[in-house]
C-alpha positions in Angstrom: 29.7 -15.4 4.5 26.2 -16.8 4.1 27.1 -19.9 2.1 29.5 -20.7 4.8 26.8 -21.0 7.3 23.7 -21.6 5.1 24.3 -25.8 5.1 24.4 -25.6 8.9 21.2 -23.8 9.0 19.7 -26.5 6.5 20.4 -29.1 8.5 18.5 -27.4 11.2 14.4 -27.5 11.9 13.2 -24.6 9.6 11.4 -22.8 12.5 14.2 -23.3 14.8 16.8 -21.9 12.4 14.4 -18.9 11.7 14.3 -18.2 15.9 18.0 -18.4 15.5 18.7 -15.8 12.9 16.1 -13.5 14.1 17.3 -13.5 18.1 20.8 -13.5 16.9 20.2 -10.6 14.9 18.6 -8.9 17.7 21.2 -9.6 20.1 23.7 -8.4 17.5 22.2 -5.1 16.9 22.6 -4.7 21.0 26.7 -5.2 20.9 28.8 -2.2 20.8 30.4 -2.2 17.1 28.2 -5.0 15.7 25.7 -2.5 14.1 28.3 -0.7 11.8 29.4 -4.1 11.2 26.7 -5.1 9.9 26.0 -2.0 7.8 29.8 -2.2 6.5 29.2 -5.8 5.1 25.6 -5.7 3.9 24.1 -2.3 4.2 23.1 -0.6 0.7 24.3 3.0 0.0 21.6 5.3 -1.1 21.5 6.1 -4.7 19.1 8.9 -6.2 18.2 6.8 -8.9 16.7 4.4 -6.9 14.9 6.3 -4.3 11.0 6.2 -3.8 9.1 8.9 -2.1 5.6 6.9 -1.3 2.9 7.4 1.2 4.9 10.5 2.9 7.8 8.8 3.3 11.3 8.3 1.9 12.6 5.0 1.0 16.0 5.2 0.0 15.6 2.0 -2.6 12.5 -0.1 -3.5 13.7 -3.3 -1.5 12.0 -4.2 1.8 11.0 -7.4 4.3 7.8 -9.0 4.0 6.4 -9.8 7.1 6.4 -13.1 9.0 10.2 -13.3 9.3 10.4 -11.0 12.2 7.1 -11.6 13.6 7.5 -9.8 16.9 9.7 -7.0 16.2 12.5 -8.6 18.1 15.4 -7.7 15.7 14.2 -3.9 14.2 17.5 -2.4 14.6 19.2 -5.5 13.4 17.3 -5.7 10.2 17.9 -2.1 9.4 21.4 -2.6 9.0 21.6 -5.3 6.5 20.5 -2.8 3.7 16.6 -2.9 3.8 14.8 0.3 3.0 11.8 -0.7 5.0 10.3 -3.6 6.7 7.1 -5.1 7.9 6.7 -6.6 11.3 4.1 -9.4 12.5 1.6 -10.6 11.5 0.3 -9.3 15.0 -2.8 -10.2 16.8 -4.6 -8.6 19.5 -3.8 -11.3 22.0 -0.6 -13.3 21.8 -1.3 -17.0 20.5 0.6 -19.9 19.8 -0.1 -20.7 16.3 -0.6 -24.0 14.8 0.9 -27.5 15.8 4.7 -28.0 15.0 6.3 -28.8 12.6 4.7 -26.0 10.5 7.7 -24.4 8.5 9.1 -26.7 5.7 11.9 -26.1 3.1 11.7 -27.2 -0.5 15.2 -26.5 -1.7 14.9 -27.9 -5.5 11.9 -25.3 -5.9 13.8 -22.4 -3.7 10.3 -22.4 -2.0 8.9 -22.7 2.0 5.7 -24.1 2.9 4.5 -22.9 6.0 1.2 -23.1 8.1 2.5 -21.0 11.3 -1.0 -19.7 12.1 -0.2 -16.2 13.1 1.9 -17.4 16.2 3.0 -14.0 17.6 3.3 -12.3 21.3 0.3 -10.1 20.9 0.1 -6.3 20.2 0.7 -5.1 23.8 4.3 -6.8 23.4 5.2 -5.5 20.1 4.1 -2.2 21.1 6.3 -2.2 24.2 9.3 -3.7 21.7 8.5 -0.7 19.3 8.1 1.8 21.7 12.0 0.9 23.4 13.5 1.9 20.2 15.3 5.3 20.3 13.9 6.0 16.8 12.7 3.7 13.9 15.7 3.3 11.7 13.6 2.7 8.8 10.1 3.0 7.9 8.1 0.2 9.9 5.0 -1.3 8.6 2.8 -3.3 11.2 1.0 -6.3 9.6 -2.2 -7.0 11.5 -4.1 -9.8 11.7 -7.5 -11.3 13.6 -6.9 -14.1 16.4 -8.0 -17.6 15.5 -10.6 -17.6 17.9 -12.3 -14.4 16.6 -15.2 -15.1 14.1 -14.9 -13.4 11.1 -18.3 -11.3 12.0 -16.5 -10.0 14.9 -12.9 -9.7 12.8 -13.3 -5.8 12.5 -12.8 -5.6 16.4 -9.2 -7.4 16.6 -8.0 -5.1 13.5 -9.5 -2.3 15.6 -7.6 -3.1 18.7 -4.2 -3.6 17.0 -4.8 -0.4 15.7 -5.3 1.3 18.9 -2.4 -0.2 20.4 0.0 0.0 17.6 -0.9 3.2 16.4 1.6 5.3 17.8 4.6 2.8 17.0 4.2 1.9 13.0 5.0 4.2 10.1 2.3 2.5 8.1 -0.2 -0.5 8.5 -0.8 -3.6 6.6 -4.5 -5.4 6.7 -3.6 -8.8 6.6 -6.8 -10.6 5.4 -5.1 -13.2 2.7 -3.2 -15.8 5.0 -4.4 -19.5 4.3 -3.4 -20.6 7.7 -6.1 -19.1 9.8 -9.4 -20.4 9.2 -11.9 -18.6 7.1 -9.5 -15.7 7.2 -9.6 -15.3 3.3 -13.2 -14.8 3.4 -12.6 -11.5 4.2 -11.3 -10.6 1.0 -14.7 -10.6 -0.7 -18.3 -9.3 -0.4 -19.7 -7.2 2.3 -17.1 -8.6 4.7 -14.2 -7.1 2.9 -16.1 -3.5 2.3 -17.5 -3.6 6.4 -13.9 -4.5 7.4 -12.2 -1.8 5.7 -14.4 0.8 6.6 -13.9 -0.2 10.2 -10.0 0.2 9.8 -10.5 3.3 8.2 -12.6 5.0 10.8 -10.2 3.4 13.7 -7.2 5.0 11.7 -9.0 8.3 11.8 -9.9 8.2 15.3 -6.6 7.5 16.2 -4.9 10.4 14.1 -7.7 12.7 15.9 -6.4 11.7 19.0 -2.9 11.7 18.7 -2.7 14.8 16.1 -1.7 14.4 12.4 -3.2 13.0 9.4 -4.1 9.2 9.7 -1.4 7.0 8.7 -1.1 4.8 5.6 -2.6 1.4 5.7 -2.6 -1.0 2.7 -4.3 -4.1 2.1 -2.5 -7.5 1.6 -4.0 -9.9 -1.0 -3.7 -13.9 -2.1 -2.4 -14.6 -5.2 -5.2 -17.3 -5.7 -7.8 -14.8 -6.7 -9.3 -14.9 -10.4 -9.9 -11.6 -12.2 -13.4 -11.1 -11.1 -12.4 -11.3 -7.6 -9.2 -9.1 -8.4 -11.8 -6.6 -9.7 -14.1 -6.3 -7.0 -11.3 -6.1 -4.3 -9.4 -3.5 -6.3 -12.5 -1.3 -6.3 -13.4 -2.2 -2.9 -10.0 -1.1 -1.7 -9.8 2.0 -3.8 -13.4 3.0 -2.4 -12.3 2.7 1.0 -9.7 5.0 0.9 -7.0 2.5 1.4 -3.4 3.7 0.6 -2.3 1.0 -1.5 -1.7 -2.9 -1.9 0.5 -5.5 -1.1 0.4 -8.2 -3.6 1.0 -11.3 -3.1 0.8 -13.4 0.0 1.5 -17.0 -0.1 -0.6 -19.7 -2.5 -2.1 -22.7 -1.7 -1.5 -23.7 -5.5 1.3 -26.7 -5.9 1.8 -26.7 -9.4 5.2 -28.0 -10.7 6.9 -28.8 -7.3 9.2 -31.7 -7.3 9.9 -31.9 -3.3 8.2 -34.4 -1.2 7.5 -31.1 1.4 4.8 -30.1 -1.3 2.4 -32.2 0.3 2.3 -30.3 3.4 -0.7 -27.9 4.1 0.2 -24.2 4.2 1.1 -21.0 2.2 3.7 -21.5 -0.8 6.2 -19.0 -1.2 9.1 -18.5 -3.2 10.3 -19.4 -6.7 7.1 -20.9 -7.8 5.2 -17.8 -6.9 7.5 -15.3 -9.3 5.2 -15.2 -12.4 1.9 -15.5 -10.5 2.5 -12.6 -8.1 3.6 -10.5 -10.9 0.7 -11.1 -12.9 -1.6 -9.9 -10.0 0.5 -6.8 -9.8 -0.3 -6.2 -13.7 -3.7 -6.9 -13.2 -4.1 -4.6 -10.3 -2.2 -1.6 -11.8 -4.5 -2.1 -15.0 -7.6 -2.3 -12.6 -6.7 1.1 -10.8 -5.1 2.9 -13.5 -1.8 3.2 -11.7 -3.7 5.3 -9.1 -3.2 2.8 -6.1 0.1 2.3 -5.3 1.3 -1.4 -5.1 4.1 -3.3 -3.2 5.4 -6.5 -5.2 5.8 -9.3 -2.8 6.3 -13.2 -3.9 9.6 -15.1 -5.5 11.7 -12.0 -5.7 15.2 -13.7 -5.8 16.9 -11.1 -8.2 17.3 -7.7 -9.6 15.3 -9.0 -12.6 12.5 -10.4 -10.6 12.3 -6.9 -8.9 12.3 -5.1 -12.2 9.8 -7.4 -13.6 7.2 -6.0 -10.4 8.3 -2.8 -10.9 7.2 -2.4 -14.6 4.7 -4.2 -14.2 3.1 -1.6 -11.5 4.8 -2.1 -7.9 6.3 1.0 -6.3 8.3 -1.1 -4.1 9.1 -5.0 -3.5 9.7 -7.4 -0.6 11.6 -10.0 -0.1 11.7 -13.0 2.3 11.9 -16.5 1.0 15.1 -15.2 -1.2 16.6 -14.3 2.2 16.5 -17.9 3.4 18.0 -19.2 0.1 20.5 -16.3 -0.7 20.9 -14.7 2.8 21.2 -10.7 3.4 23.5 -10.1 0.2 20.3 -10.6 -1.4 19.1 -7.2 -0.9 22.4 -5.4 -2.2 22.3 -7.4 -5.1 19.3 -6.7 -6.0 19.7 -3.0 -5.8 22.7 -3.3 -7.4 21.2 -4.8 -10.2 18.5 -2.5 -10.4 20.7 0.3 -11.0 22.4 -1.8 -14.1 18.5 -2.5 -15.4 17.8 1.3 -15.3 20.8 2.2 -17.1 20.2 -0.5 -19.7 16.7 0.8 -20.6 17.5 4.7 -20.4 15.8 5.7 -17.0 17.4 8.3 -15.0 15.2 7.0 -11.7 13.5 3.8 -10.7 10.1 5.7 -10.4 10.3 6.1 -14.4 9.8 2.3 -14.6 6.8 1.8 -12.5 4.1 0.7 -14.6 6.2 0.9 -17.8 5.1 -2.5 -19.3 1.9 -0.5 -19.2 2.9 2.0 -21.8 4.4 0.0 -24.7 
């Protein structure tokens, strides 16, 4: 089905097509009978061998949606019907902001890639809280990806992350600290040195305050990192994230690298996602798993287009994986394709459950 409409989408401006899909999916989920139809076409049947229990939550299979597609939580019910086992919404900032000037999203079809310099365009934390509160229930685990406003200096960044947590804590199942987008000036500096430790301490403190006020244990919170870090930087971040009591890492965000690209849009500034990121993100996962001795869960993201891509990241150390750019190039059917392919790969390698394959490359 997606093959029929993809040429039409690809004739449109990339961002216009993005909004059309998200708004359309959100609308479809409100039409009687449509959610069931979406599930019938793209839903993924739960299989015990693919299930993952992590962060105190149940994931029916490892495949989720990365942040950036549903920035404002407009289509949670729709996305939950196309086979995903979890999804990120956002990145959201305390105050709504327009993001960078358009055009700011570019396709690179021969490279199966995207370049974006969106700049955290979003409606703000209050608007997202209202939308999530309006859900009758959260149909799949929802991760809220949080960031700082563009006008907030780094020395005050912790206040922005705290505010996002305060406003959204009741409405997310877990949270993601985004300090790795290349499209907000100086944001990536928060990945290093005392800035990282101080920020994560503030985040942990705020999560604890909200848990105490609302009851229950603090919800899980992960840190999303960039693929453009060397081994020394990775080692520092892994230790800081572990020491701060974070629940895990998402590896990785987009890259500022441009090696091997063929399309003219490669010259555009911004973060590159898709096929060119496949190997690098897997390398980062492998390094992080070794650095943390497999004790800190990793969600793998970056260039996952097939079951083999997902399996490579799982064997490298990822407990769950996320797709985004593959959805643009292959459509929602890629979720079912990956889940089905993972079952075959497990059978080939003699595993009864996907959890047995996590970090398998380190046990050779």
